[in-house]
C-alpha positions in Angstrom: 0.1 0.0 -0.1 2.6 2.5 0.9 4.6 1.6 -2.0 1.7 2.2 -4.5 1.4 5.8 -2.8 4.9 6.4 -3.3 4.9 5.4 -7.0 1.7 7.6 -7.5 3.3 10.6 -5.8 6.4 10.2 -7.8 4.6 10.0 -11.2 2.5 13.0 -10.4 4.9 15.3 -8.6 6.0 17.4 -11.9 9.0 15.4 -12.6 11.5 18.4 -11.4 13.6 16.1 -9.2 13.7 13.3 -12.0 14.8 16.1 -14.4 17.5 17.5 -12.3 18.8 13.9 -11.2 19.1 12.9 -14.7 21.0 16.2 -15.6 23.4 15.8 -12.7 23.8 12.0 -12.4 22.3 11.9 -9.1 19.4 9.7 -7.9 16.2 11.6 -7.8 15.4 10.1 -4.4 18.5 12.0 -2.9 17.3 15.1 -4.6 14.0 14.7 -3.0 15.4 14.3 0.4 17.8 17.3 0.1 14.8 19.5 -1.2 12.7 18.5 2.0 15.7 19.3 4.1 16.3 22.6 2.8 12.7 23.4 2.7 12.4 22.9 6.6 15.8 25.1 7.0 14.7 27.9 4.8 11.1 28.0 6.2 9.5 26.7 2.8 10.8 29.1 0.3 12.3 26.3 -2.0 8.8 25.3 -2.8 8.3 28.6 -4.8 11.4 27.6 -6.8 10.2 23.9 -7.2 6.9 25.4 -8.6 8.4 27.6 -11.0 10.7 24.7 -12.2 7.7 22.5 -12.7 6.0 25.4 -14.6 8.9 25.9 -16.9 9.4 22.3 -17.6 5.7 22.1 -18.5 6.0 25.2 -20.7 9.2 23.9 -22.5 7.6 20.4 -23.1 4.8 22.3 -24.7 7.0 24.2 -26.9 8.7 21.2 -28.0 5.5 19.5 -29.0 4.3 22.5 -30.9 7.5 22.8 -32.6 7.7 19.2 -33.8 4.1 19.4 -34.9 5.0 22.5 -37.0 7.7 20.7 -38.8 5.9 17.4 -39.6 
């Protein structure tokens, strides 16, 4: 039950940690843990950065989809 919840949350959490982990060569679980620790220390301000990164990744994917549809 807990593993199902974990899998659901990881798939629906915008993919920011996974993207950063892939780019930096670090496991996404480790990035999530660091993000949680930093959020506690910085009183939640990294959540704003996380939401901005999620928004930017979605916009970038949207632009790539439109661009590839244009050239087809």
